[in-house]
TORLUMZA-588516 format. One record per residue (C-alpha): residue in three letters; x, y, z. Coordinates in steps of 0.2 Angstrom, whole numbers, padded with zeros to 4 digits, always signed. Layout:
// TORLUMZA-588516
ALAXYZ;...
***
This chain:
// TORLUMZA-588516
MET+0563-0129+0905;THR+0573-0121+0890;LEU+0591-0126+0890;SER+0607-0112+0890;TYR+0611-0119+0871;VAL+0609-0106+0858;SER+0616-0109+0839;GLY+0619-0093+0827;VAL+0609-0094+0809;ARG+0610-0082+0796;ASP+0604-0081+0777;ALA+0622-0078+0770;PRO+0635-0093+0769;LEU+0652-0096+0777;LEU+0663-0087+0765;TYR+0672-0102+0758;LYS+0689-0096+0751;THR+0708-0090+0758;ILE+0713-0074+0763;GLY+0722-0071+0748;ALA+0707-0074+0737;ALA+0695-0062+0747;LEU+0709-0049+0746;GLU+0708-0050+0727;ASP+0691-0050+0725;THR+0690-0031+0736;ALA+0704-0025+0725;ARG+0695-0031+0708;GLN+0678-0024+0716;PHE+0685-0009+0726;ALA+0701-0006+0716;ASP+0702+0016+0721;LYS+0694+0014+0737;PRO+0705+0016+0753;ALA+0714+0002+0762;LEU+0726+0006+0773;ILE+0730+0023+0780;SER+0746+0024+0795;ARG+0745+0040+0798;GLU+0764+0040+0809;GLN+0770+0031+0794;GLY+0762+0044+0780;VAL+0756+0029+0772;ARG+0742+0029+0760;LEU+0736+0014+0751;THR+0720+0009+0739;TYR+0716-0008+0739;SER+0724-0011+0722;GLU+0739-0004+0729;LEU+0739-0016+0744;ASN+0735-0031+0735;ASP+0749-0026+0723;LYS+0761-0024+0737;ALA+0755-0042+0745;ASP+0760-0050+0730;ASP+0776-0042+0729;PHE+0782-0046+0747;ALA+0776-0063+0744;ALA+0787-0067+0727;ALA+0801-0061+0737;LEU+0798-0074+0751;LEU+0798-0086+0740;GLY+0813-0079+0733;LEU+0822-0082+0750;GLY+0817-0100+0751;LEU+0801-0099+0762;ALA+0787-0113+0755;ALA+0769-0115+0762;GLY+0767-0122+0779;GLU+0783-0116+0785;ARG+0784-0103+0801;ILE+0790-0083+0799;GLY+0786-0073+0814;ILE+0780-0056+0817;TRP+0786-0045+0830;ALA+0782-0025+0827;PRO+0770-0014+0835;ASN+0755-0007+0821;CYS+0762+0000+0804;ALA+0759-0003+0788;GLU+0770-0017+0785;TRP+0762-0028+0798;VAL+0746-0029+0786;ILE+0757-0032+0771;THR+0765-0046+0779;GLN+0749-0055+0788;LEU+0739-0050+0768;ALA+0757-0060+0758;THR+0761-0073+0769;ALA+0743-0080+0766;LYS+0744-0078+0749;ILE+0758-0092+0748;GLY+0755-0103+0764;LEU+0767-0096+0776;VAL+0759-0097+0792;LEU+0760-0080+0804;VAL+0768-0081+0821;ASN+0761-0067+0831;ILE+0775-0059+0844;ASN+0768-0050+0856;PRO+0778-0033+0855;ALA+0779-0032+0872;TYR+0788-0050+0874;ARG+0806-0051+0880;LEU+0820-0061+0878;ALA+0816-0077+0888;GLU+0796-0075+0879;VAL+0803-0073+0862;GLU+0815-0086+0863;TYR+0801-0097+0870;ALA+0789-0093+0855;LEU+0801-0095+0841;ASN+0809-0110+0846;LYS+0789-0117+0850;VAL+0783-0118+0832;GLY+0799-0119+0824;CYS+0800-0101+0815;LYS+0812-0102+0800;ALA+0809-0081+0796;LEU+0806-0067+0806;VAL+0800-0049+0800;LEU+0804-0038+0816;ALA+0805-0019+0821;GLU+0819-0012+0826;ARG+0813-0005+0842;PHE+0798-0001+0851;LYS+0795+0009+0867;SER+0809+0002+0881;SER+0811-0013+0869;ASP+0828-0015+0857;TYR+0822-0030+0844;VAL+0837-0029+0837;GLY+0848-0031+0852;MET+0839-0043+0857;VAL+0838-0055+0842;ARG+0857-0052+0841;GLU+0860-0059+0859;LEU+0849-0075+0855;THR+0859-0080+0838;ASP+0877-0083+0834;GLU+0880-0077+0817;LEU+0867-0066+0807;GLY+0877-0063+0790;ASP+0866-0055+0778;GLY+0851-0059+0786;ARG+0849-0073+0773;ASN+0858-0087+0783;VAL+0856-0083+0801;LYS+0864-0097+0813;SER+0858-0099+0833;ALA+0861-0112+0841;ARG+0847-0104+0855;ILE+0834-0106+0838;PRO+0841-0118+0827;SER+0826-0115+0813;LEU+0830-0097+0813;LYS+0836-0095+0794;THR+0830-0077+0789;THR+0828-0059+0798;ILE+0818-0045+0789;LEU+0820-0029+0797;ILE+0806-0014+0795;SER+0816+0001+0799;ASP+0821+0016+0790;HIS+0839+0012+0793;THR+0850-0002+0786;GLN+0858-0013+0800;ASP+0868-0027+0797;GLY+0863-0044+0798;PHE+0844-0038+0793;ILE+0837-0039+0776;PRO+0829-0022+0774;PHE+0810-0023+0772;SER+0808-0012+0758;ALA+0822-0020+0750;LEU+0808-0033+0748;GLN+0795-0023+0740;THR+0802-0021+0723;ARG+0790-0024+0711;ALA+0790-0044+0705;THR+0792-0051+0690;ASP+0779-0059+0680;ALA+0786-0077+0682;GLN+0786-0073+0701;LEU+0770-0069+0700;GLN+0763-0084+0692;ASP+0773-0093+0707;VAL+0761-0083+0719;ARG+0746-0088+0710;SER+0749-0105+0708;ILE+0754-0109+0727;MET+0737-0098+0731;GLY+0726-0107+0720;ALA+0731-0124+0728;LEU+0729-0119+0745;GLN+0712-0124+0754;PRO+0703-0113+0768;GLU+0704-0124+0780;ASP+0725-0124+0779;PRO+0734-0116+0796;ILE+0740-0098+0794;ASN+0741-0091+0809;ILE+0749-0094+0827;GLN+0743-0083+0841;PHE+0750-0088+0858;THR+0739-0088+0875;SER+0745-0090+0892;GLY+0741-0105+0899;THR+0735-0109+0917;THR+0749-0120+0917;GLY+0767-0118+0912;PHE+0771-0109+0894;PRO+0760-0100+0884;LYS+0752-0111+0869;GLY+0750-0107+0853;ALA+0733-0107+0845;THR+0732-0112+0826;LEU+0721-0103+0816;SER+0717-0106+0797;HIS+0710-0095+0784;HIS+0693-0101+0787;ASN+0692-0096+0806;ILE+0698-0079+0803;LEU+0693-0073+0788;ASN+0674-0079+0792;ASN+0675-0071+0810;GLY+0682-0054+0802;TYR+0668-0056+0790;PHE+0653-0057+0804;ALA+0661-0047+0814;GLY+0659-0033+0801;GLN+0643-0037+0796;ARG+0636-0036+0814;MET+0643-0020+0814;ARG+0635-0014+0796;PHE+0651-0011+0788;SER+0654-0008+0769;GLU+0665+0001+0759;GLU+0660+0017+0764;ASP+0668+0013+0781;SER+0683+0015+0788;LEU+0690+0009+0805;CYS+0700+0018+0816;ILE+0712+0004+0822;PRO+0722+0007+0841;VAL+0721-0008+0848;PRO+0737-0022+0845;LEU+0738-0032+0828;TYR+0746-0045+0836;HIS+0731-0049+0843;CYS+0713-0056+0836;PHE+0704-0041+0842;GLY+0719-0029+0830;MET+0722-0042+0814;VAL+0704-0051+0813;LEU+0693-0040+0819;GLY+0700-0024+0813;VAL+0710-0030+0797;LEU+0700-0045+0789;ALA+0682-0034+0795;CYS+0690-0022+0783;VAL+0697-0031+0768;THR+0679-0042+0769;HIS+0670-0027+0768;GLY+0681-0015+0757;ALA+0681-0005+0773;ALA+0696+0006+0775;ILE+0708+0002+0789;VAL+0717+0018+0799;PHE+0730+0015+0811;PRO+0734+0034+0822;GLY+0748+0028+0826;GLU+0762+0014+0834;ALA+0753+0011+0849;PHE+0739+0018+0858;GLU+0739+0035+0864;PRO+0722+0046+0865;GLU+0726+0060+0855;SER+0734+0052+0842;VAL+0718+0041+0840;LEU+0705+0056+0843;THR+0714+0067+0827;ALA+0713+0051+0814;VAL+0695+0050+0819;SER+0692+0068+0817;GLU+0703+0071+0801;GLU+0699+0054+0791;LYS+0681+0054+0796;CYS+0682+0037+0803;THR+0664+0030+0805;ALA+0668+0016+0817;LEU+0681+0015+0833;HIS+0689+0001+0842;GLY+0697-0002+0859;VAL+0695-0009+0875;PRO+0687+0002+0888;THR+0701+0010+0896;MET+0704+0015+0881;PHE+0688+0024+0878;ILE+0690+0030+0893;ALA+0707+0040+0890;GLU+0698+0046+0875;LEU+0684+0053+0883;ASP+0694+0061+0898;HIS+0706+0069+0885;ALA+0708+0087+0893;ASN+0706+0093+0873;PHE+0691+0081+0870;GLY+0677+0094+0864;SER+0690+0101+0851;PHE+0690+0086+0841;ASP+0674+0082+0829;LEU+0669+0064+0831;SER+0652+0068+0822;THR+0658+0054+0809;LEU+0657+0040+0821;ARG+0644+0026+0821;THR+0651+0008+0828;GLY+0664+0000+0834;ILE+0669-0015+0843;MET+0672-0012+0864;ALA+0679-0029+0871;GLY+0690-0036+0884;SER+0684-0032+0901;PRO+0665-0026+0906;CYS+0661-0010+0902;PRO+0655+0001+0915;VAL+0637+0008+0914;GLU+0643+0027+0913;VAL+0656+0024+0901;MET+0645+0016+0889;LYS+0631+0030+0890;ARG+0648+0043+0888;VAL+0653+0033+0869;ILE+0637+0033+0864;SER+0633+0053+0868;GLU+0648+0060+0867;MET+0657+0048+0854;ASN+0641+0047+0844;MET+0643+0031+0842;ALA+0624+0026+0844;GLU+0628+0006+0835;VAL+0645+0003+0845;THR+0643-0018+0850;ILE+0652-0027+0862;GLY+0661-0043+0858;TYR+0664-0058+0868;GLY+0677-0074+0863;MET+0693-0080+0865;THR+0708-0082+0855;GLU+0705-0099+0852;VAL+0688-0097+0843;SER+0696-0083+0831;PRO+0690-0076+0843;LEU+0673-0069+0844;SER+0658-0079+0848;PHE+0645-0067+0856;GLN+0643-0048+0851;SER+0631-0037+0855;MET+0619-0030+0840;PRO+0619-0013+0836;GLU+0602-0010+0839;ASP+0602-0018+0856;ALA+0596-0008+0873;LEU+0611+0001+0883;ASP+0609-0013+0898;LYS+0611-0026+0886;ARG+0628-0018+0879;VAL+0633-0015+0898;SER+0628-0032+0906;THR+0629-0044+0892;VAL+0642-0048+0878;GLY+0626-0050+0864;LEU+0621-0064+0855;VAL+0629-0079+0849;HIS+0640-0077+0831;PRO+0633-0084+0815;PHE+0637-0103+0814;VAL+0644-0104+0829;GLU+0636-0114+0844;ALA+0636-0110+0862;LYS+0631-0122+0877;ILE+0632-0118+0899;VAL+0636-0134+0908;ASP+0638-0139+0922;GLU+0654-0145+0932;ASP+0648-0163+0925;GLY+0645-0157+0909;ALA+0627-0156+0909;VAL+0618-0141+0898;VAL+0610-0130+0912;GLU+0593-0120+0913;ARG+0593-0103+0909;GLY+0598-0092+0921;VAL+0610-0105+0930;GLN+0628-0103+0930;GLY+0639-0114+0921;GLU+0654-0114+0910;ILE+0651-0107+0893;LEU+0660-0119+0879;PHE+0659-0116+0860;ARG+0657-0126+0843;GLY+0659-0123+0824;TYR+0668-0116+0812;SER+0678-0102+0822;VAL+0686-0116+0833;MET+0705-0117+0831;ARG+0713-0132+0823;GLY+0724-0134+0839;TYR+0739-0130+0850;TRP+0754-0132+0839;GLY+0765-0145+0846;ASP+0751-0147+0861;PRO+0740-0163+0858;GLU+0738-0164+0875;ARG+0734-0146+0879;THR+0724-0148+0866;ALA+0712-0161+0870;GLU+0711-0155+0886;ALA+0703-0139+0878;ILE+0691-0145+0865;ASP+0682-0161+0870;GLU+0677-0178+0860;GLN+0663-0167+0855;ASN+0671-0155+0846;TRP+0666-0141+0860;MET+0679-0128+0865;HIS+0679-0125+0885;SER+0683-0107+0888;GLY+0687-0107+0907;ASP+0673-0093+0908;LEU+0657-0093+0919;ALA+0642-0086+0911;THR+0622-0088+0912;MET+0612-0084+0897;ASP+0593-0077+0897;GLU+0579-0082+0887;ALA+0581-0071+0873;GLY+0600-0079+0872;TYR+0609-0065+0879;VAL+0624-0070+0889;ALA+0632-0063+0904;ILE+0651-0068+0910;THR+0650-0069+0928;GLY+0667-0074+0931;ARG+0682-0087+0926;VAL+0685-0107+0931;LYS+0702-0102+0933;ASP+0711-0088+0938;MET+0715-0077+0924;ILE+0719-0060+0927;ILE+0712-0045+0915;ARG+0725-0032+0917;GLY+0721-0016+0903;GLY+0713-0030+0891;GLU+0728-0041+0893;ASN+0725-0060+0897;VAL+0739-0061+0912;TYR+0737-0079+0918;PRO+0748-0084+0935;ARG+0753-0099+0931;GLU+0767-0093+0919;ILE+0774-0079+0930;GLU+0774-0092+0944;GLU+0785-0101+0932;TYR+0796-0090+0928;LEU+0799-0082+0945;TYR+0802-0100+0951;ARG+0818-0100+0940;HIS+0826-0088+0953;THR+0837-0096+0966;ASP+0832-0088+0981;ILE+0813-0092+0979;GLN+0805-0110+0986;ASP+0787-0106+0981;VAL+0777-0092+0973;GLN+0760-0089+0972;VAL+0752-0076+0958;PHE+0734-0070+0957;GLY+0727-0052+0952;VAL+0715-0040+0962;PRO+0705-0026+0958;ASP+0713-0011+0951;GLU+0703+0004+0947;LYS+0715+0011+0931;PHE+0718-0006+0924;GLY+0705-0017+0931;GLU+0713-0029+0938;GLU+0733-0029+0944;VAL+0746-0043+0947;CYS+0751-0047+0964;ALA+0764-0062+0970;TRP+0764-0070+0987;ILE+0782-0076+0988;LYS+0790-0090+1000;LEU+0811-0088+1001;LYS+0823-0099+1004;ALA+0832-0088+1015;GLN+0829-0068+1020;GLY+0837-0055+1009;LEU+0827-0052+0994;THR+0818-0037+0991;GLU+0802-0033+0981;ASP+0814-0021+0969;ASP+0825-0037+0967;VAL+0811-0046+0960;ARG+0807-0035+0948;ALA+0823-0032+0942;PHE+0822-0049+0940;CYS+0808-0050+0926;LYS+0814-0035+0919;GLY+0817-0036+0899;GLN+0814-0056+0903;ILE+0794-0055+0903;ALA+0781-0042+0898;HIS+0780-0027+0907;TYR+0762-0030+0911;LYS+0764-0048+0919;ILE+0778-0041+0932;PRO+0770-0042+0949;ARG+0764-0021+0956;TYR+0761-0031+0973;ILE+0775-0042+0980;ARG+0773-0047+1000;PHE+0784-0061+1007;VAL+0775-0074+1015;GLN+0779-0089+1028;GLU+0764-0100+1023;TYR+0748-0100+1013;PRO+0729-0102+1017;MET+0726-0121+1012;THR+0710-0132+1012;VAL+0713-0149+1024;THR+0716-0157+1008;GLY+0730-0145+1007;LYS+0725-0136+0991;ILE+0730-0118+0990;GLN+0716-0105+0992;LYS+0721-0091+0981;PHE+0705-0081+0984;VAL+0708-0080+1003;MET+0724-0071+0995;ARG+0716-0062+0985;GLU+0702-0058+0999;ARG+0716-0054+1012;MET+0727-0041+1000;ILE+0710-0033+0995;GLU+0708-0027+1013;GLU+0724-0023+1015;LEU+0725-0012+1001;GLU+0710-0004+1003;ASN+0716+0001+1022;ALA+0731+0008+1016;SER+0721+0018+1004;ARG+0712+0025+1019;GLN+0724+0029+1030;SER+0732+0038+1013;ALA+0717+0050+1013;
***
C-alpha cells in the first residue's frame, strides 16, 4: 500500500536571505540586464537602476518616520511603482499590505484597520474606482499627506500618491524618488543587515469561509524561495523575459512573477495596468518575451483575439497557467499556437506562498490538464480522510501542506490560524484531491463552498456577511453556479423581511462597497431553503436547482 504523501527534494538548497539581499545580489551579477519594463508608463530599468530606485524609496520611507515591522498598504494596479515599493519596503523591514485594486470603500477600510496600516501608497484611480475620493471619505484631515487624521482608520498617518498630477493631501511618489544621500543609504544598509529571512514582510488578504478576509502573513523566506523554485521549474535564467498580465496584489504577480524574475535575473514586463489581450500579445511580440503568465480565461482571450495571427509569438517558451483548471483544447492551442511547449500548471494557495505543486516542462499534455503536477522542492503534501488519516494513492481526501512555504499565520487572528495550521504544522487547504502512483495530484473539488470566478477566489460567507447589513434582508445564502466565461458565477438566494426589494436594489447596495466580481449575478428571492432533517442548509441542492433553471432558460432562448 502506497500512501498519499510526497516530499519535494532537490540538490540546490533553500535560499536563506532577505528579499533586499537577493535583489542586491542580482543587481551586482546582472547590473546592465533589463529588469523592469512597464510599457504603458514608458519605464525601462536595468537591475542596477531598479536596485537604486528601491534604495532611494526605502530611504525616503525612513525619512517619513516609518520603521521596520510597521505596515504600509499598496492600492494600485500593475505599475513600476508597485515593484519599487515591494522591493524598497523589503529592504527596510516594512510589512507590505496588498490591497486588491477592485476593493471598494467598506473593504479597504476593513483591510487597513485589520493590520493597522501606518502608510498607504495608492494610485489616483483605476477603472471605475476613485481611490483618492475613497481615501478622502475615510479620513478627516489629510494635511500634506504626512500627518493624516482619521477616526475611521486611526493608524493611518501617511498617504503617498502614484500619479502624474499632484493632489492636496498626498505626497507625490515621484517626490520620494530623489537620490538618497550616503548617510541615508547607510541607514538603509544598517536596517537591511539586521533583518532576518523569517521576518514577516507581506500581508495578503484571503477571503474567509466565515466572516471577513484574513491577512495571510508571509516572510522573506516564504515568498523569496517560492518565487525562486517556480522560476527553477520554468528553467529561468538572465536571458528570459516574463510578460505579467496577472495582478501584482496577488501572489501570482508579485511572487511567481516579480520574485521569480529577481531571483534569476530575468526581465519583468508589464503589458499594461490590467489585463487586455491585445496589449499582452503586443508586449510579447515587441519585447520578445520568453514566458507568459495567466489564468485560463486570459489565454482563451488571447487565442481568440481577432488579429491573433498577426503577432509574433515565436520567442515564447514557458510560463505558468493557474487559478482554475485548464481545458484540454485550450492547453493544446497554447502549446501549438503560442509556442509555449514548456508551459507549466501551478497550484497552491496564498497561505503557502503560493505554489505547492507545479507541472514539469517535459510533462505530457494529459498530465498538464488532468493534474497540477508534482510537489515543489522542500514542500511536504499529504491527502487525508475526514479523521485526518493519510489515504492510499488514488483515494480522494483533503490535501494538506507543510514546509518552508507555510505562512506565519493570519494577522491578528490566532483562532483562525489554529483552525488552518494544526499542531503538526500542516496547513489545511480545504481542497479535495487525489494522488497517483507517480505523485501527480489532481484537484477534485473543495471541502467548503468557495467560488472561483475568472481566477478570483470568492468566499460566499464574506458576501453573505455584507448583505446581512441590509435592513430588508432576513437571511441570505450565496453559492456558485457554472459559467462558460468565468468558470463560475455568484448566485444569492435571499429571504426578505418584507416584500419590495428588487434584484437591482441588491446590486446597488453592493456597488462601490464590495469588489465587482463578488456582486451576485443571479439573485432569487425565496421563502425557504432546502435543509437536512437536522436543520443544515443544503447549498448543493440550491446549486442543482439553479443549474437546472439556467439550463431551461438557455434552451428556451435558443
